[in-house]
MIZA-957226 format. One record per residue (C-alpha): x, y, z; residue number from 0. Coordinates in steps of 0.05 Angstrom, whole numbers. Layout:
<rs>
r c1:X c2:Y c3:Z num:NUM;
...
</rs>
This chain:
<rs>
r c1:-338 c2:5 c3:-128 num:0;
r c1:-353 c2:32 c3:-197 num:1;
r c1:-309 c2:87 c3:-225 num:2;
r c1:-347 c2:145 c3:-256 num:3;
r c1:-326 c2:200 c3:-304 num:4;
r c1:-371 c2:262 c3:-310 num:5;
r c1:-362 c2:308 c3:-370 num:6;
r c1:-391 c2:377 c3:-354 num:7;
r c1:-397 c2:368 c3:-280 num:8;
r c1:-410 c2:442 c3:-266 num:9;
r c1:-475 c2:442 c3:-307 num:10;
r c1:-544 c2:425 c3:-281 num:11;
r c1:-539 c2:351 c3:-299 num:12;
r c1:-468 c2:347 c3:-273 num:13;
r c1:-487 c2:377 c3:-207 num:14;
r c1:-546 c2:329 c3:-200 num:15;
r c1:-498 c2:272 c3:-214 num:16;
r c1:-455 c2:295 c3:-156 num:17;
r c1:-517 c2:292 c3:-111 num:18;
r c1:-527 c2:220 c3:-132 num:19;
r c1:-454 c2:202 c3:-120 num:20;
r c1:-459 c2:231 c3:-51 num:21;
r c1:-519 c2:187 c3:-36 num:22;
r c1:-483 c2:124 c3:-58 num:23;
r c1:-410 c2:130 c3:-36 num:24;
r c1:-407 c2:54 c3:-25 num:25;
r c1:-425 c2:42 c3:-98 num:26;
r c1:-390 c2:96 c3:-139 num:27;
r c1:-325 c2:134 c3:-140 num:28;
r c1:-314 c2:198 c3:-180 num:29;
r c1:-250 c2:182 c3:-217 num:30;
r c1:-248 c2:237 c3:-270 num:31;
r c1:-288 c2:299 c3:-289 num:32;
r c1:-288 c2:361 c3:-331 num:33;
r c1:-309 c2:433 c3:-321 num:34;
r c1:-310 c2:488 c3:-372 num:35;
r c1:-287 c2:549 c3:-332 num:36;
r c1:-314 c2:539 c3:-262 num:37;
r c1:-246 c2:528 c3:-229 num:38;
r c1:-270 c2:541 c3:-158 num:39;
r c1:-323 c2:487 c3:-164 num:40;
r c1:-270 c2:440 c3:-191 num:41;
r c1:-226 c2:455 c3:-130 num:42;
r c1:-283 c2:438 c3:-82 num:43;
r c1:-298 c2:372 c3:-117 num:44;
r c1:-224 c2:353 c3:-119 num:45;
r c1:-221 c2:364 c3:-44 num:46;
r c1:-284 c2:322 c3:-33 num:47;
r c1:-274 c2:264 c3:-82 num:48;
r c1:-198 c2:261 c3:-96 num:49;
r c1:-206 c2:243 c3:-170 num:50;
r c1:-147 c2:219 c3:-211 num:51;
r c1:-157 c2:267 c3:-270 num:52;
r c1:-193 c2:333 c3:-281 num:53;
r c1:-199 c2:372 c3:-346 num:54;
r c1:-212 c2:447 c3:-353 num:55;
r c1:-236 c2:460 c3:-424 num:56;
r c1:-241 c2:536 c3:-425 num:57;
r c1:-179 c2:561 c3:-463 num:58;
r c1:-178 c2:625 c3:-421 num:59;
r c1:-169 c2:582 c3:-358 num:60;
r c1:-109 c2:543 c3:-383 num:61;
r c1:-59 c2:534 c3:-327 num:62;
r c1:-108 c2:558 c3:-274 num:63;
r c1:-96 c2:497 c3:-230 num:64;
r c1:-25 c2:482 c3:-251 num:65;
r c1:-6 c2:412 c3:-271 num:66;
r c1:-36 c2:382 c3:-208 num:67;
r c1:-80 c2:402 c3:-150 num:68;
r c1:-83 c2:362 c3:-85 num:69;
r c1:-51 c2:302 c3:-120 num:70;
r c1:-102 c2:305 c3:-177 num:71;
r c1:-72 c2:312 c3:-247 num:72;
r c1:-100 c2:371 c3:-285 num:73;
r c1:-111 c2:372 c3:-361 num:74;
r c1:-131 c2:431 c3:-405 num:75;
r c1:-169 c2:438 c3:-470 num:76;
r c1:-223 c2:395 c3:-501 num:77;
r c1:-172 c2:344 c3:-523 num:78;
r c1:-164 c2:326 c3:-449 num:79;
r c1:-236 c2:299 c3:-448 num:80;
r c1:-212 c2:238 c3:-486 num:81;
r c1:-162 c2:221 c3:-430 num:82;
r c1:-217 c2:227 c3:-378 num:83;
r c1:-263 c2:176 c3:-411 num:84;
r c1:-209 c2:126 c3:-430 num:85;
r c1:-179 c2:125 c3:-360 num:86;
r c1:-172 c2:52 c3:-338 num:87;
r c1:-207 c2:63 c3:-271 num:88;
r c1:-270 c2:90 c3:-305 num:89;
r c1:-328 c2:43 c3:-319 num:90;
r c1:-385 c2:92 c3:-330 num:91;
r c1:-382 c2:158 c3:-368 num:92;
r c1:-435 c2:211 c3:-356 num:93;
r c1:-434 c2:257 c3:-417 num:94;
r c1:-466 c2:322 c3:-393 num:95;
r c1:-431 c2:373 c3:-436 num:96;
r c1:-475 c2:414 c3:-483 num:97;
r c1:-472 c2:413 c3:-558 num:98;
r c1:-441 c2:372 c3:-614 num:99;
r c1:-372 c2:376 c3:-582 num:100;
r c1:-395 c2:316 c3:-540 num:101;
r c1:-388 c2:269 c3:-600 num:102;
r c1:-313 c2:256 c3:-597 num:103;
r c1:-310 c2:237 c3:-523 num:104;
r c1:-373 c2:195 c3:-533 num:105;
r c1:-340 c2:157 c3:-590 num:106;
r c1:-277 c2:148 c3:-549 num:107;
r c1:-319 c2:121 c3:-491 num:108;
r c1:-353 c2:71 c3:-537 num:109;
r c1:-288 c2:47 c3:-566 num:110;
r c1:-259 c2:40 c3:-496 num:111;
r c1:-318 c2:-5 c3:-476 num:112;
r c1:-347 c2:42 c3:-423 num:113;
r c1:-420 c2:43 c3:-404 num:114;
r c1:-448 c2:111 c3:-425 num:115;
r c1:-500 c2:151 c3:-387 num:116;
r c1:-516 c2:202 c3:-442 num:117;
r c1:-545 c2:271 c3:-428 num:118;
r c1:-512 c2:301 c3:-490 num:119;
r c1:-571 c2:294 c3:-538 num:120;
r c1:-535 c2:331 c3:-594 num:121;
r c1:-488 c2:272 c3:-604 num:122;
r c1:-545 c2:226 c3:-624 num:123;
r c1:-583 c2:280 c3:-661 num:124;
r c1:-522 c2:299 c3:-704 num:125;
r c1:-487 c2:232 c3:-711 num:126;
r c1:-542 c2:181 c3:-694 num:127;
r c1:-528 c2:129 c3:-749 num:128;
r c1:-453 c2:128 c3:-735 num:129;
r c1:-463 c2:124 c3:-659 num:130;
r c1:-511 c2:65 c3:-666 num:131;
r c1:-462 c2:29 c3:-711 num:132;
r c1:-406 c2:37 c3:-660 num:133;
r c1:-451 c2:15 c3:-602 num:134;
r c1:-468 c2:-49 c3:-640 num:135;
r c1:-395 c2:-61 c3:-660 num:136;
r c1:-367 c2:-52 c3:-590 num:137;
r c1:-426 c2:-82 c3:-552 num:138;
r c1:-431 c2:-21 c3:-506 num:139;
r c1:-491 c2:-1 c3:-464 num:140;
r c1:-518 c2:69 c3:-474 num:141;
r c1:-570 c2:92 c3:-423 num:142;
r c1:-605 c2:160 c3:-433 num:143;
r c1:-603 c2:209 c3:-376 num:144;
r c1:-654 c2:260 c3:-402 num:145;
r c1:-715 c2:250 c3:-359 num:146;
r c1:-761 c2:237 c3:-418 num:147;
r c1:-716 c2:187 c3:-453 num:148;
r c1:-698 c2:152 c3:-389 num:149;
r c1:-772 c2:145 c3:-373 num:150;
r c1:-785 c2:115 c3:-442 num:151;
r c1:-724 c2:71 c3:-436 num:152;
r c1:-752 c2:41 c3:-372 num:153;
r c1:-823 c2:33 c3:-400 num:154;
r c1:-800 c2:2 c3:-466 num:155;
r c1:-756 c2:-48 c3:-428 num:156;
r c1:-817 c2:-70 c3:-388 num:157;
r c1:-862 c2:-83 c3:-449 num:158;
r c1:-859 c2:-129 c3:-509 num:159;
r c1:-833 c2:-85 c3:-566 num:160;
r c1:-884 c2:-114 c3:-615 num:161;
r c1:-940 c2:-90 c3:-569 num:162;
r c1:-919 c2:-16 c3:-571 num:163;
r c1:-959 c2:27 c3:-619 num:164;
r c1:-929 c2:95 c3:-603 num:165;
r c1:-884 c2:132 c3:-554 num:166;
r c1:-896 c2:201 c3:-526 num:167;
r c1:-848 c2:254 c3:-500 num:168;
r c1:-876 c2:305 c3:-451 num:169;
r c1:-859 c2:379 c3:-451 num:170;
r c1:-873 c2:433 c3:-400 num:171;
r c1:-886 c2:483 c3:-455 num:172;
r c1:-828 c2:527 c3:-435 num:173;
r c1:-826 c2:599 c3:-413 num:174;
r c1:-876 c2:626 c3:-464 num:175;
r c1:-931 c2:573 c3:-461 num:176;
r c1:-985 c2:623 c3:-444 num:177;
r c1:-956 c2:686 c3:-476 num:178;
r c1:-998 c2:717 c3:-532 num:179;
r c1:-967 c2:700 c3:-600 num:180;
r c1:-963 c2:774 c3:-618 num:181;
r c1:-917 c2:786 c3:-558 num:182;
r c1:-865 c2:734 c3:-578 num:183;
r c1:-825 c2:780 c3:-624 num:184;
r c1:-808 c2:824 c3:-564 num:185;
r c1:-789 c2:773 c3:-511 num:186;
r c1:-725 c2:786 c3:-472 num:187;
r c1:-668 c2:740 c3:-455 num:188;
r c1:-688 c2:744 c3:-382 num:189;
r c1:-758 c2:720 c3:-399 num:190;
r c1:-732 c2:663 c3:-441 num:191;
r c1:-687 c2:639 c3:-385 num:192;
r c1:-745 c2:637 c3:-335 num:193;
r c1:-765 c2:564 c3:-342 num:194;
r c1:-828 c2:545 c3:-303 num:195;
r c1:-805 c2:477 c3:-279 num:196;
r c1:-732 c2:458 c3:-289 num:197;
r c1:-667 c2:493 c3:-269 num:198;
r c1:-621 c2:485 c3:-330 num:199;
r c1:-565 c2:520 c3:-367 num:200;
r c1:-581 c2:579 c3:-413 num:201;
r c1:-576 c2:542 c3:-480 num:202;
r c1:-623 c2:486 c3:-462 num:203;
r c1:-671 c2:535 c3:-427 num:204;
r c1:-677 c2:576 c3:-491 num:205;
r c1:-686 c2:512 c3:-530 num:206;
r c1:-743 c2:492 c3:-484 num:207;
r c1:-777 c2:560 c3:-491 num:208;
r c1:-788 c2:546 c3:-565 num:209;
r c1:-796 c2:470 c3:-557 num:210;
r c1:-734 c2:462 c3:-600 num:211;
r c1:-705 c2:421 c3:-543 num:212;
r c1:-764 c2:374 c3:-551 num:213;
r c1:-751 c2:371 c3:-625 num:214;
r c1:-680 c2:349 c3:-611 num:215;
r c1:-708 c2:297 c3:-563 num:216;
r c1:-755 c2:271 c3:-617 num:217;
r c1:-695 c2:258 c3:-663 num:218;
r c1:-656 c2:229 c3:-605 num:219;
r c1:-714 c2:182 c3:-588 num:220;
r c1:-715 c2:157 c3:-660 num:221;
r c1:-641 c2:137 c3:-656 num:222;
r c1:-646 c2:110 c3:-585 num:223;
r c1:-707 c2:67 c3:-593 num:224;
r c1:-715 c2:56 c3:-668 num:225;
r c1:-787 c2:79 c3:-674 num:226;
r c1:-808 c2:117 c3:-737 num:227;
r c1:-824 c2:190 c3:-731 num:228;
r c1:-897 c2:174 c3:-743 num:229;
r c1:-895 c2:133 c3:-679 num:230;
r c1:-864 c2:189 c3:-637 num:231;
r c1:-910 c2:241 c3:-607 num:232;
r c1:-903 c2:303 c3:-563 num:233;
r c1:-953 c2:330 c3:-513 num:234;
r c1:-952 c2:392 c3:-470 num:235;
r c1:-954 c2:372 c3:-396 num:236;
r c1:-943 c2:435 c3:-353 num:237;
r c1:-934 c2:398 c3:-287 num:238;
r c1:-873 c2:359 c3:-312 num:239;
r c1:-893 c2:299 c3:-270 num:240;
r c1:-903 c2:248 c3:-326 num:241;
r c1:-839 c2:243 c3:-366 num:242;
r c1:-855 c2:189 c3:-417 num:243;
r c1:-915 c2:150 c3:-443 num:244;
r c1:-920 c2:87 c3:-486 num:245;
r c1:-984 c2:68 c3:-521 num:246;
r c1:-998 c2:-6 c3:-531 num:247;
r c1:-1033 c2:-36 c3:-591 num:248;
r c1:-1100 c2:-39 c3:-555 num:249;
r c1:-1098 c2:36 c3:-541 num:250;
r c1:-1078 c2:32 c3:-467 num:251;
r c1:-1024 c2:81 c3:-444 num:252;
r c1:-970 c2:66 c3:-393 num:253;
r c1:-934 c2:126 c3:-363 num:254;
r c1:-873 c2:139 c3:-321 num:255;
r c1:-887 c2:192 c3:-268 num:256;
r c1:-842 c2:222 c3:-215 num:257;
r c1:-825 c2:287 c3:-180 num:258;
r c1:-787 c2:330 c3:-231 num:259;
r c1:-716 c2:319 c3:-206 num:260;
r c1:-658 c2:294 c3:-247 num:261;
r c1:-631 c2:249 c3:-192 num:262;
r c1:-682 c2:195 c3:-213 num:263;
r c1:-657 c2:184 c3:-285 num:264;
r c1:-584 c2:195 c3:-265 num:265;
r c1:-587 c2:143 c3:-210 num:266;
r c1:-622 c2:95 c3:-257 num:267;
r c1:-570 c2:104 c3:-311 num:268;
r c1:-512 c2:94 c3:-263 num:269;
r c1:-541 c2:30 c3:-232 num:270;
r c1:-570 c2:0 c3:-296 num:271;
r c1:-582 c2:-57 c3:-308 num:272;
r c1:-592 c2:-63 c3:-232 num:273;
r c1:-647 c2:-23 c3:-199 num:274;
r c1:-632 c2:38 c3:-155 num:275;
r c1:-627 c2:5 c3:-86 num:276;
r c1:-658 c2:57 c3:-41 num:277;
r c1:-709 c2:114 c3:-36 num:278;
r c1:-686 c2:179 c3:-69 num:279;
r c1:-745 c2:226 c3:-55 num:280;
r c1:-808 c2:209 c3:-17 num:281;
r c1:-864 c2:240 c3:-58 num:282;
r c1:-929 c2:201 c3:-58 num:283;
r c1:-980 c2:206 c3:-115 num:284;
r c1:-1028 c2:244 c3:-69 num:285;
r c1:-978 c2:302 c3:-70 num:286;
r c1:-978 c2:308 c3:-146 num:287;
r c1:-1043 c2:345 c3:-155 num:288;
r c1:-1076 c2:351 c3:-224 num:289;
r c1:-1041 c2:333 c3:-289 num:290;
r c1:-1057 c2:364 c3:-357 num:291;
r c1:-1040 c2:341 c3:-427 num:292;
r c1:-1053 c2:377 c3:-492 num:293;
r c1:-1022 c2:380 c3:-562 num:294;
r c1:-968 c2:431 c3:-581 num:295;
r c1:-986 c2:489 c3:-626 num:296;
r c1:-938 c2:493 c3:-685 num:297;
r c1:-953 c2:567 c3:-693 num:298;
r c1:-924 c2:578 c3:-624 num:299;
r c1:-870 c2:525 c3:-632 num:300;
r c1:-848 c2:524 c3:-706 num:301;
r c1:-781 c2:494 c3:-686 num:302;
r c1:-814 c2:430 c3:-664 num:303;
r c1:-844 c2:419 c3:-732 num:304;
r c1:-777 c2:433 c3:-765 num:305;
r c1:-746 c2:379 c3:-721 num:306;
r c1:-797 c2:328 c3:-745 num:307;
r c1:-784 c2:350 c3:-817 num:308;
r c1:-708 c2:344 c3:-808 num:309;
r c1:-715 c2:276 c3:-775 num:310;
r c1:-759 c2:249 c3:-830 num:311;
r c1:-711 c2:276 c3:-883 num:312;
r c1:-654 c2:237 c3:-851 num:313;
r c1:-583 c2:241 c3:-875 num:314;
r c1:-548 c2:304 c3:-849 num:315;
r c1:-613 c2:343 c3:-840 num:316;
r c1:-613 c2:331 c3:-765 num:317;
r c1:-540 c2:352 c3:-763 num:318;
r c1:-559 c2:417 c3:-799 num:319;
r c1:-618 c2:428 c3:-752 num:320;
r c1:-574 c2:421 c3:-691 num:321;
r c1:-516 c2:463 c3:-714 num:322;
r c1:-562 c2:519 c3:-739 num:323;
r c1:-599 c2:519 c3:-673 num:324;
r c1:-535 c2:522 c3:-631 num:325;
r c1:-509 c2:582 c3:-669 num:326;
r c1:-577 c2:616 c3:-670 num:327;
r c1:-586 c2:609 c3:-595 num:328;
r c1:-517 c2:639 c3:-585 num:329;
r c1:-536 c2:698 c3:-628 num:330;
r c1:-600 c2:707 c3:-587 num:331;
r c1:-562 c2:705 c3:-521 num:332;
r c1:-514 c2:756 c3:-550 num:333;
r c1:-574 c2:801 c3:-567 num:334;
r c1:-560 c2:798 c3:-642 num:335;
r c1:-627 c2:767 c3:-662 num:336;
r c1:-697 c2:760 c3:-635 num:337;
r c1:-724 c2:697 c3:-602 num:338;
r c1:-772 c2:684 c3:-660 num:339;
r c1:-713 c2:687 c3:-709 num:340;
r c1:-683 c2:622 c3:-682 num:341;
r c1:-731 c2:575 c3:-720 num:342;
r c1:-727 c2:620 c3:-782 num:343;
r c1:-652 c2:612 c3:-783 num:344;
r c1:-658 c2:537 c3:-776 num:345;
r c1:-708 c2:535 c3:-833 num:346;
r c1:-661 c2:577 c3:-877 num:347;
r c1:-604 c2:528 c3:-864 num:348;
r c1:-646 c2:467 c3:-880 num:349;
r c1:-667 c2:501 c3:-945 num:350;
r c1:-599 c2:525 c3:-968 num:351;
r c1:-551 c2:469 c3:-946 num:352;
r c1:-558 c2:405 c3:-988 num:353;
r c1:-578 c2:341 c3:-953 num:354;
r c1:-535 c2:280 c3:-961 num:355;
r c1:-526 c2:211 c3:-931 num:356;
r c1:-452 c2:203 c3:-912 num:357;
r c1:-418 c2:142 c3:-882 num:358;
r c1:-360 c2:176 c3:-847 num:359;
r c1:-355 c2:221 c3:-785 num:360;
r c1:-313 c2:271 c3:-823 num:361;
r c1:-369 c2:284 c3:-873 num:362;
r c1:-418 c2:299 c3:-816 num:363;
r c1:-367 c2:345 c3:-784 num:364;
r c1:-359 c2:381 c3:-850 num:365;
r c1:-434 c2:394 c3:-855 num:366;
r c1:-435 c2:416 c3:-783 num:367;
r c1:-380 c2:467 c3:-797 num:368;
r c1:-413 c2:490 c3:-862 num:369;
r c1:-479 c2:502 c3:-826 num:370;
r c1:-446 c2:543 c3:-770 num:371;
r c1:-408 c2:585 c3:-821 num:372;
r c1:-472 c2:597 c3:-859 num:373;
r c1:-508 c2:623 c3:-797 num:374;
r c1:-450 c2:668 c3:-776 num:375;
r c1:-441 c2:696 c3:-847 num:376;
r c1:-515 c2:707 c3:-859 num:377;
r c1:-543 c2:727 c3:-792 num:378;
r c1:-489 c2:749 c3:-743 num:379;
r c1:-498 c2:822 c3:-724 num:380;
r c1:-552 c2:829 c3:-776 num:381;
r c1:-582 c2:896 c3:-788 num:382;
r c1:-649 c2:872 c3:-817 num:383;
r c1:-702 c2:825 c3:-792 num:384;
r c1:-700 c2:752 c3:-814 num:385;
</rs>
């Protein structure tokens, strides 16, 4: 029985993880988990799984479950996340919280020797060099949960590294793939949150609408797999059936294809290095229908190009990109800026905040804070267009 900790269990990845745990009760036990503010969901999971520790991170919910609930100890605040991942009964940590705040519990998990199933892409985007150093030092396995990276992870492990010419991430194209460019300045929050394929949280859905999420995944892929940015490609694939492609030296392409459901990569990451031992969903290839692939248009998705630029620049540029995007998406969801202003704000941050190549976490955190302050000071509640 493998003890599991899930950070961000009330989000889309967290809830999909719960589905997998229910399918394999003889293999996994939910020992600890966190929610932000969904206390009622936490209560239901405590009643179902009887975990040892639960953390509620929303400061407005402090004390909502008391010090214990049904014999489960309750912690409050983000500092409690560190206790969840270092708990002695936990062997696998699923990091499904959104944003750069996932870095500290990820680092604690690595230092504690836990296997990490990572769905928090911002940790690698922002602190990639440091995370890779820690993984090597502590000999810890990190398995990506994002469907695209998990697909590439499986494909790369099945092929001689020297025979791989390029890797490709697929993207649905988001909510505005077919919208006329002249209409993008006027899109609403409701339109941005209407993703054609996946059911996700608001931040990642907005990211996907502008392919900024794919840009983050490009940077993440660089740190996960070590390929140069010239070897990483993105294609629009509206059906979301193929999740990753590797191209071999002779020009052949191997692809990982499955029904678009997160239980596949989650189950793989939990069982790795062993295979998932039973059928998850019975969807034969004859049910897939047609599949389309075409290149992204940078006029429609300027944030994707900015991600490649930030990745190639290296240093803290990816950190700036991520922090600027997080704050800009929040401003959009608060109706303070337009959707098309998000990449403009990111570009402004990359232009105004100096790049550097630090060695310490504190220096990255300082740049992250500087970037967020810049966005809030320059663009929050702005009265003029960007």
